[in-house]
N, C-alpha and C positions, 0 to 999 in steps of 0.2 A: 458440380462445383469442385473447386480445389480446396483441400484441407490437409493440414499436417497431422500426423498421428504418431503417438508413442506405441510402437509394437514391441520394441526391445529397448532396454534402458541404455542411455548414453547419448550425448549430443549428436554424434555422428550417425547414430541409428535412427534419428528422427526421419520420418518418411513423408514425402509429399504424395498424396493420393487423390484419386477422383471419386467423389461421392455424388449420390443423387441429391438434387436440390430439394429441400423439404417443402411440403405443402401445408398450409395452415388448416387447423381445425377451428371449431367454434370460437374459443376464447384465446386463440394463439395469434402471435404476431411474428412475421418474417422480417428479419433485419439483415440488410446488406452491410457488411462490415467495411469500413474505410481505414481503420487503424486498430492496432492492438498494442499493449505495452507489457513489459516484462517486470516481474517481481522475483525476489530471491526464491520464493516458494516454487515458482515455475521452473527455475533451474534445478532445484532439488527434486522436483517431480520428474523431470526429464532424465535425470541421472539415477533415479531409483532410490534416492536417499530419504525423501519425504515419506513415501509409502512403498516399501518393497513389494507389497502384495497388491499393488495397483492393478485394477482390471483393465486389460488392454483389448482392442485398440482404444486409445483415448486422445481426443483433440486437446492439446495443452493451452495454457494461458487463460487466466481468469478475467483479464481486463480488456475491454474493447469498446469501440464506439462506431455507430453507423446510422443508417436511415431506414425507416420503416418502408418496405416495398409491397407488403400485402398484409391484410388483417382478416381474421376469421369473422364469420357472420354475426357473432355475438359480442365482438369487441366494442367497447364504448370509450376506452381511455385514449386510444391512439388512432391517427389517420396516416395514410400514405404520405410520405414526405417528412414526417416528424423525425427529429434528430434525437437519438436515444443512446443510453448505455445500459447494458444488463447489470443487475446487481450481483455482487459476489456470491452470496448464498440465495438462491432463487426462492427458498422457502422462508427466509427471515425477513418478514415485512415490517414488524414492529415488536415492541415488548422485549422480554429477555430471551436470550438464546437457549436452546435446548438441543437434545441429541438429534431429534428429527430434523430440525432446521439446519444443524451443523452438517448434515449429510446431503446437503443440496448445493455444495460449492462447485462453481465452474472450474474446469481444468483440473479436477481431482475426483469428485464423485460423479460428475456428469461432464459431457463435452464442453470445452472452453471456446475461446474466441479466435483461435488461429485458423480461420476458415473464411470462405467468401460469404456464406450465409449462415444465419443461426435462427432457430425457431424457439420462441419463448412465450411463456404465459404473459398475458397483458399486465399482470401484477409484478412481473419480474424485471421491469424496466423503469428507468427514470429519464426525465427530459434533460438534455444538455443545455447548460447556460448559454445564452445567445452570444456572449462575447468570446466563447472558446471555439477553436477549430476541432475537427474530429481527432486530430493527433493529440491535441492538448486534453480533450475530454477522455481519451482512451487511457490516460494515466490515473484517472480518479477512483475507479471502483474499489481497489484494494488499498493502495498506499495512502491516498488522501482521506478516505473514510476512516482508516485506521488511525491516522493522525488526529482527525476530528474527534473520534471517539475517545482517544487517549487524553486529549486536552479538555474538550468541552463537555463530554458526557461523564467519563470516569473522573477526570481531574477537576471539573467545574472551576476552571482557572478564573482568576480575578486580575484586573489590571494592576500592574506594578509587581506582581509575583515574579519570582525568578525560576526559569526553566532550563534544565540541562538537556542538551540533545547530543546523541552519540552518532558520529559519522555524518556523511553527506549523501547517503542513499535517498531513495524516494520518500520514505516515511519521515525521516529526519528533516529533509528540506521542506516538505509540506508543513510539518510541525513548526519549523522556524517561521515560515510565512504566516501561519495562522496565529502563532503567539505574538509575533511582531505587530500584526494589524490590531491586536487586542490590547496593545500597550504593555506587554510583559517584557521583562528583562531576560535576554537569552544568552546562554553560554553554549558553545558548540565545540566538539572535539573532532580532530582528524589527524592523520599522519602526514598530510600534505599541506604545506604553507600556501600553495596556490589555491587549493580548495578552500582553505580558511579565509583567504582574501576574497574569494567569490562569495562565501557565506557572509562576510562583513558587508559586501555590496548589497546583499539581500536583507540586511537589517540586523545581523548578529551583533550583540553588544560586546561580547568577550569571546575569545577563541583560545583553544589549548591544543598544541601539537603533542599528541600522546606518545610520540616517539622521543621527543625531547623531554617530555615530562611523563615518564612511566607512572609516576605517582600523581596522576591527573586528579585523583580524588582529593589529595592535599592541595593541589592548585585551585580546585573548586572552593575549598574551604577558605583559602587565602583571598579569593575574590568575593567572598560573602561574609567577611569578618568572623570567620569560624562558625557561622550559624548553619551553613548548608543551604541547598536550594529547596524551593517549595515542591517542585515537580521534576521528575526525570522520565524521559522517553527512552526506555531501556531496550535497545535493539541488539545488544551484544550477546545476551544469553547468559548461561551459567558462568562463563569465563570472566564476565565483567560485573556480576551481581554484587560481589562483596565490596568493590570500590563504589558502586552506586549506593549501597547501604551506608558507606562511610560518608558519602557526599551529600546525602539528603538530610534535611533538617528534622528535628523531632516533630512528629505529627505530620511529616511530609507524605508525598504520594509518588509511587513508582508505577508507571504503566509498563507492564512487561509484555514485550512484543517479540523480541528476537530470539533466534536459535543459531546465530551466526558463529558464536565463539566456541561452540562445542562443549566438551566436558569441563567442569570446573566445580569448585566447592565454595560455599559461603556459610557463614555462621548465622543460623536462623534466630539466634538470641537477639541479634541486632534489631530484627523486626519488632520484637516484643519491647526491648528496652528503649527504643526510640519511638514506639507507637506508630510505626510506619504503615501506611495503607498501600498494599501491593495488589494490583489488579491485572489479571491477564486480559489482553485485548485481542480478540479474534475478529478483526475487521469490524463490521457493524451492520445494522439493519437498513432496509430501504428507507425507513423514516429518518435515520441519521443521515443517509445520503441526500435526501431531499432537503433536510435542514442545512447541511453543508452547502448545497448548491444555492440555497437562498442567501447564505452568507457571501458566497462568491459573487452573486449578482449584485449584492449591496456594496461590495468592494471590488468592482470590476477591473481595477488595476492589477488584481491578483491573477497571475497566470502560472500554470505548472511550468517547472523548469525541466526542459527536455535537453538531455545531454547529446543524444545522437539518434538519428532516424535511419533505419535500415529498410531495404526493399524486401518484398515478400520472399524472394528467392535467396535472401541473405540471413534467414532466421538462425541458422547454425552459427554464423559469425556474431549475431547479436547475443546469443546465449554465451558464447565464449568471451565476448566483451564484458558481459555482466560477471562472468566467472573471474575475470582479471581484477575486478574491483576498481577499475579506472574511472568509472562513471561518476558524475556529479548530478544528482537528480534522477530523471527517468530515461529509460531506453524505449524507443517506440519502433514498431514495425508497420510499414504501410501494407494495406491489403488492396490488391489490384493496383 
């Protein structure tokens, strides 16, 4: 089978190789991939920024979707022909995360989805909602589950609450869709008026161009009668944290996801004085994935926003496109 490997860091060093097709053991399931999708983590992994001590060779990309083509003799959960996605952390089925579960992430600790076939434990898969294509489903395991965890699990959002979303990447767009369907008021930021217009078409109530308003935290306060927002999906990292603390209400919630902005400083006193709940979000469990899929089935007009689809031989172009920051929503790679 064909598979991409990280042998040396750098997008141009990504290698297309030939591997043996895996064979199933008792409780294993063989999945034929039809699509994979990119996350910023994948770009950092390929470039050697995420984990400079990464063990190579490694198949990158945590997110994929495909069909079951073989099952082990003891498998009871799946049949040939079932449409499935592998979960991000193969060992995190439910409950709280721990060190052992965290070391089972696809495309980092173990081989990811940028290959023709993948072998998984029968417990490491979820069923794809019927109304989604393989390409749409391939966007779910990391970005969508992260957004679901941030809002519904950590945030426990309520209708009519106000939520601030940063940028128009995969997590933020999923969070916009999930918050809108729940009846929340949404504010979203971007440096592009065109992207902000697209966000409004998806249901964003308010938009802020942070190039025009570098003091976007003050703009948020203006939109909330100086109270601040109930929740923030913080994807910027340390470089935006202080403004997020300025923009959140007293007793509000910040779901900390991003590492995009690099180094920065913020005053932790704000967390105390505003009684802010800050929660690091490291994707989510299989249980969260299944709960999210149930919600998607109940609101089957909701579909992932795919910016661009690349062929399997265009993976390097796909990574460079993500690196450019031009995308709105998700970037997908066809497999085969």
